[in-house]
Structures are given as C-alpha cells and as structure tokens.
N, C-alpha and C positions, 0 to 999 in steps of 0.2 A: 537455293542452296547449291544446286548442281553446278553452277557456274563458279562460286566461290571454292567449291571443291575441286573443280578442274584446275583452277589457278593454283591451289595450294599443291596439288600434285606436280605441276610444272615448276613451281618454286622450289620443291624439294629436288626435283631432277636437276635444275640449275645449280642448287647447292652442292650436289654430289660432283657434278661436273667441275665445279670451281675447287673442290677439295683436290680432285684429281690434277687439274692443270697447275695448282699451286704446288703440289708435291713435286711434279714433273720439272717445275721451274727450279724448285731447290736442288734436285738431282742435276739438272743441266747446269746450274751455277756452280756446283761442286766439281762437276767434270770439266767445265770451262776453266776454272781455276788451276786444276791439275794439268790439263792440256796446255795452258798458257804457260805455265812453268816450264814445261818440258820444251815447248817451242822456243821461248826466250834463252833457254840454257844452251840449246843446239845452234841458234843462228849466228852467233859470233864465230863459232868453229867453221860453219859453212862459208861465211863470208871470207875468212882469212884463207882457208884452203883454196877456195876459188881464185882469190887474188894471187895466191903463191904460184899456182899453176899457170895463170896468165903471165905472171912477170917471168916464170921460168921458160916457158914456151916462146915469149917475145925475145928475151935477152939471149936465148940459145941459138937465134937465127934460123938456120935451115934445119932444125929438129923436126923429124918427121915421126909421126905416130898415127896407127890406125884410127884412133877415137878423135884425132884433129883433122885428119884428111877427110875431105869431101867426096862422096860417092856421086860424082855428077852424072855417070851414066845410068843410075838406077831411078826408076819412075815410080817407085813405091814408098810410101811414108807410113810411120807408125804414130799413132795418137793413144796416149795414156790418160784416161779420164777417171777422175777421183769423185765419186758420188758417195752418199751414206747408205747405210743398211735400213735405217729407219726414217720415218717421216716426222711430222709435226716440227719442222724446222724452218717454216716460211718458204721463201723463194729460193733458198740455198741450192737444191737440186736443180730446179728449173733453170737457174742462171747458168750453172756451169754446164748443163746439158746443151742450152742454146748456143754457148760458146764453142763447144765441141763441135756442133752442127755446123757452125759457121767456119771452123777451120777446116773441116772436110770438104765443105763447098769450095773454099779457095783451092784446096788441092786438086779437086776434080776439075775446076776452071783452068788450072794449069796444066791439065792433062795426066795428072798423077792419080794413082789408086791409093787407097788408105786401109791399113789394118788397124782396126778399133779395138783397144783393150780396155776393159771397163772393171772398175772397182766399186763395189756396192750393189746392193740388190735394187736400189732405185733406179739406177742407170740402166742395169741390165733388164729390168722388167720393162722400162720404156722402150727401149730399142726392140725387145721382143714384141711389144704391143704394136709398134710400127711395122714390124715385119723385116726389119733391117738387121743384117747379119753383123754379129760381134765375133771378132776373130778369137778373142779369148776373154773369159769373165773369171773374176775371183770372188766366188760366193762365200768362201770360207775366211775371208780376210776379217780379222777382229775390229772392233770399233775403235780401239786404240792400237794400232800395229806397233810392234817393236822393230828395232833395227834388223833382227834377224828374219823377220817377215818380209821386208823390203828387199834385203840384199839379194836373194836368188832372182828376184824379179830385174833388178838392176844388171846382175850378171848375164841373164838371158838376153837383155837389150844390147849390152856391149858385144856379145858373141854374135848377134844377128847383124848388128852393124859392121862389125869387122869382117864378116863373111860377105858383105856387100848386099845384104837382102834389103836394107833400107837406105834412102837418101837422107832421111832425118828421123828423129825420134823427139816428139813434143809431148809435154805434160799439160793437160788442162785441168785446173783446179781452181779452188776458191782461196785467193791469197789474203791473209790476215793482215790488215794494216793496223786498226784498232778495234776496241770494243764496239764502236760506233760505225766502223766502215770496214767491209770486206768486198773485194772485187774479183769477178772470174778473169783469169789470165791464162794464156798459153805461153809456155816458155820453151826454148830448145834445150833439150837434155844432151843430144847428139846430133852433129859433131860439136864438141866443145869449142865455143867461140874464143878466139885468142885475143889478147889486149890491143885495143886499137890505138893509134897514135893520138894523144890529146890535141885539143884545139890550139893550145898554147904551142906545142911543138910544131904543129903544121904552120901556124902563123908565123913562125920564126924561120920557115924554110927548112924545117927538120933538124932542130937543135939536137945536139949530142945527148944520148941518153945514159943513164948510169951502167957502167960496166960491171959484171960479175964474174968472179972466178968460181967454178963449180967443182965440187968434189962430193960424190962422183959426178960423171958427166951429165949434162942436161937430159940426154936420152934416157939414162938410167934413172934419174930421178923422175921423170915423167912416167916411166913404166910403172912406178910404184904409186905415184901421186894421181895419176888420171883415173885409174879404176876406183880409188877411194873418193875422189871427187865426184864421180857419176853417182855413186851409192849415197853419199851423204846429201847430195842435192835432191835426189829423189825423196829420200827420208825426209828432208826439210820441207818439201812440198807436201808430203802427206801429213806432216805435223800441222802444217797450215791449215790444211782441208779439215782435219779433226777440230782444231780450235775454232775455225769458222762455223763448222756445223754445230758446235756446241753453244757458242754465243748466238747463233740464229735460232736455235731451239730455245734458249733462255729467253730471248725477246719475244718469240712467238708465244710462249707459254704465259709470260707476264701479260702480253696483250689480251690472251684468251682469258686469264683470270680477272683482269680489269672489266673485260666485256661481261663475264659472268657476274661479277659484283653489281655492275649497273643494271643488268637484267634482272638481277634478284631484287634491287630497289624498286624497280618499276612493277614487277609482279607483286611486290608487297603493297605498293599503293593500290594497284587494281584490286587485290584481294580485300584491302581493307575497305575501298568503296563498294565492293560487291557485298561484303559482309554487312556494311551499314545499310545498303539499300534493302538487304533481306530482312534486317532487324526492323527497319521502318514498315516494310509491308507487313510483317508479323504483328507489329503494334497497331496498325491501321486495321487489320483484320479483327484484332482483339477488340479495339474501340467500336467497330461496326457490330459486333456481336453484342457488346453492351448496349448500344443504341437500340438494337433490335429487341432486346429483352425489356425495355422500359415501355 
C-alpha cells in the first residue's frame, strides 16, 4: 500500500502544478493580447515617422545633424539589451543574451570597447553571475513600460552620442514577427541611417528623385523630428520585447500544462495498477487464511 500511497502523493502534486501553470498560461494570454494591441497600434506611427525622417534627410541634400553624423573617431559603443524581469518564458532571455554577447564580441574583434546597458533582472543577474561588468542596469523598469519610462533613456543616449561618447548605439531585443515566430535582433539606434538610393535608381544611372519644397527648412524639420524618431523607435523595440516575452511565457506554460496532464494520466495508470496489485495480494492472503483453517 505504501507504493500506491506514494504514487497518489505524486499525482496530487502534479495536479497542483498543473493548476498553477494553467493559471499562468491564462494570465500570459491576457497580457499577450494587451501588449499585442499596444505594439500593433504604435508600429505604423514608428514606420511612417522613420520614413519621413529618411526622406527629409535624403532630399535635403547636405543637411547636417549630430544624430545623423557618424562619430568615426570614437572607439566605444553602447549596447542596450532588453530582457525580462521574470522567468518561465522558455528561451526568450537566453536567445537575446546570446545575441548581445555576439554583438559585444564583434565590437571587441574590431578593437572597440562596449558599454552594456541592461533592462530586466534576468539579464542583469546573468552578467553578474558571469562577473561581467554592466555599465548601467534598470532594475525598476516595469513589466509593461510606458513611453514616459523610455523617453529619459532615449534622451540620455542622444546626449551621449551628440557629445561624441559613442560611435554607435545598438538595441538588442526579441523582435515580434508573429505569435509563432520571434527572433533576436540587434538594430542601430544611433546614428540614424539615411535613406539609400534604391536599386532601380542605381540601375538607371541615378534617375532623378522627387524634389521637395520645405517649409520650414529641412534642418529645422530634422531638429524636431530626429529626437522624436529615436524615442519612438526605442519605445517600439521595448513593446516588441514585451509582447515576445508574453507569447513565449504563454507557449511555455501551455507546454508545461500539457506535460503535467500527460504525467497525471501516467501516474493514474500506475496508481490503478499498484492498487489492483495490492487488492490481489490481500485477496490471496485471505484465501490462504481460509485454506489454512480447513
């Protein structure tokens, strides 16, 4: 009976775990839908304002701005890594951390040093465990940051870049493509890349571009648009990272719930066999006793 009793205890524990993982799955599903709506709502604005800045900077010709100018003499770069505060989200954090490590390794190979900025307790604890220095961590960042939480960070990056502190500022995050596909990416936040000549224009030997009349001048427009573009692009990356984290946690908790369900069925069969064997042995003892009394 001890074996059947032990199996019953295990089955109850698995059932409790199943309830927890199923609840976490439901919570992650609700958070995923909320963060997805937020990401989808901001993405068109991010794309259009980026296109507008590229068109103005390209059509303006010799327009110069510190956020467009490359700091070629600087040998230091900044990497802004986005991880989560909580676990139970599969390989989400591991993938973006490996991507950040590869980016830092590329910089070191080129002879540049890197200042690592880390959002999320998981990334901060990982580099602390490795003994690797983190230039700045953001432990108080909420799970779903608002634009007001990201704007000061973007302003600091722009100020450091304009002062010539960094040759580039890169963001390493989990890009959300669909509910079934998220990929770790590293994009350049600063300097802002200007629009390049299209392949069709290059093939035609530099065909005439559309001419624009600006009011006010392109330099004035860019002075207003570029800081907004940097802030909204950083905010969009944060939104992508949040929705990717939620969908990863939703999938991981569903897998855990399914595994607990399967394990519960296996333990139920084992319990039934153990109980049946115990009943058989008890019947045999009774029959043996009856035969002994004859």
